[in-house]
C-alpha positions in Angstrom: 79.0 105.1 99.8 77.2 108.1 97.9 78.3 111.5 98.7 75.9 113.4 96.7 75.6 114.7 93.5 78.6 116.7 92.3 77.8 116.8 88.4 75.5 116.7 86.3 76.2 116.5 82.8 73.7 117.4 79.3 74.0 115.7 76.1 74.4 118.3 73.6 74.0 118.5 69.8 75.2 121.9 69.1 78.2 122.5 71.8 78.5 126.0 70.9 75.0 127.0 71.1 75.0 125.3 74.3 77.9 127.0 75.7 76.4 130.2 75.0 73.2 129.2 76.8 74.8 127.8 79.7 77.3 130.4 80.1 74.4 133.2 80.0 72.1 130.6 82.2 74.8 129.8 84.8 76.8 133.3 85.0 80.0 132.0 84.5 82.8 131.2 82.1 83.6 127.3 81.7 86.8 126.1 83.3 87.2 123.7 80.7 86.3 124.1 76.9 87.3 121.0 74.7 85.9 119.7 71.6 84.7 116.7 73.5 83.8 118.6 77.0 82.6 121.9 78.4 82.2 122.1 82.2 81.2 124.9 84.4 81.6 125.2 88.1 78.9 127.0 90.1 79.6 126.6 94.0 80.6 123.0 94.6 78.4 121.9 91.4 79.9 120.7 88.0 77.5 121.1 85.2 79.1 119.8 82.1 78.4 119.9 78.6 79.0 116.5 76.4 78.5 116.8 71.9 78.9 112.6 72.2 76.2 112.6 74.9 73.9 109.9 73.8 71.3 109.9 76.8 67.7 111.5 76.5 68.3 113.6 79.3 71.1 114.6 81.9 72.9 111.9 83.3 73.9 113.5 87.9 76.9 111.4 88.5 76.6 111.0 92.6 80.8 111.2 94.2 81.5 108.0 95.6 84.6 107.1 97.9 85.4 103.3 95.8 83.5 103.4 92.8 84.1 99.7 92.2 82.8 98.5 95.4 79.7 100.9 94.7 79.4 100.5 91.5 79.2 96.2 92.0 76.6 96.9 94.9 74.2 98.7 92.9 74.3 95.8 90.2 74.0 93.4 92.8 70.9 95.6 94.0 69.6 94.5 90.4 71.0 97.3 88.8 72.2 97.1 84.7 75.6 98.2 83.7 75.6 100.9 81.2 79.3 102.2 81.2 81.8 100.2 83.4 84.6 102.3 85.4 86.6 104.9 83.2 89.4 107.1 83.7 88.0 110.2 82.1 91.6 112.3 82.9 93.8 113.5 86.2 92.6 109.9 87.9 89.1 110.8 87.7 87.1 107.6 87.4 83.4 107.5 86.0 80.4 104.8 85.3 77.0 104.5 85.3 73.8 102.0 85.4 70.3 102.0 84.6 67.5 101.7 87.4 64.9 99.2 86.9 63.0 102.3 85.2 65.3 102.6 82.8 66.9 105.7 84.0 70.7 106.2 83.7 72.4 106.9 87.0 76.1 108.4 87.0 78.7 107.4 89.2 81.8 109.5 90.1 85.5 109.0 92.2 87.8 112.2 92.4 91.2 111.3 92.9 92.5 111.0 96.2 93.7 114.8 97.4 
């Protein structure tokens, strides 16, 4: 089910300041740079900046092969649905749940290659 963490998204208030900081910290330019999302790739890891994020901290997205089945299995196991499956562009699907402690866990399914 879980193929590992492949995306970490940080909610940010000042996107320009965050881009400067993360560009320096990661040592790479963003591959995606839009007013609603800035993404960096470092090896197999993606780090994203979300100026519209509402969580108190970063959200880790675990890559799964079947997001609907994985989401349902987690809800059946007691997780609270936070965001149902949503296409965020180019066929990438995301969803999120809250665990028993209130932490947000993201799921991500990339389009078939």
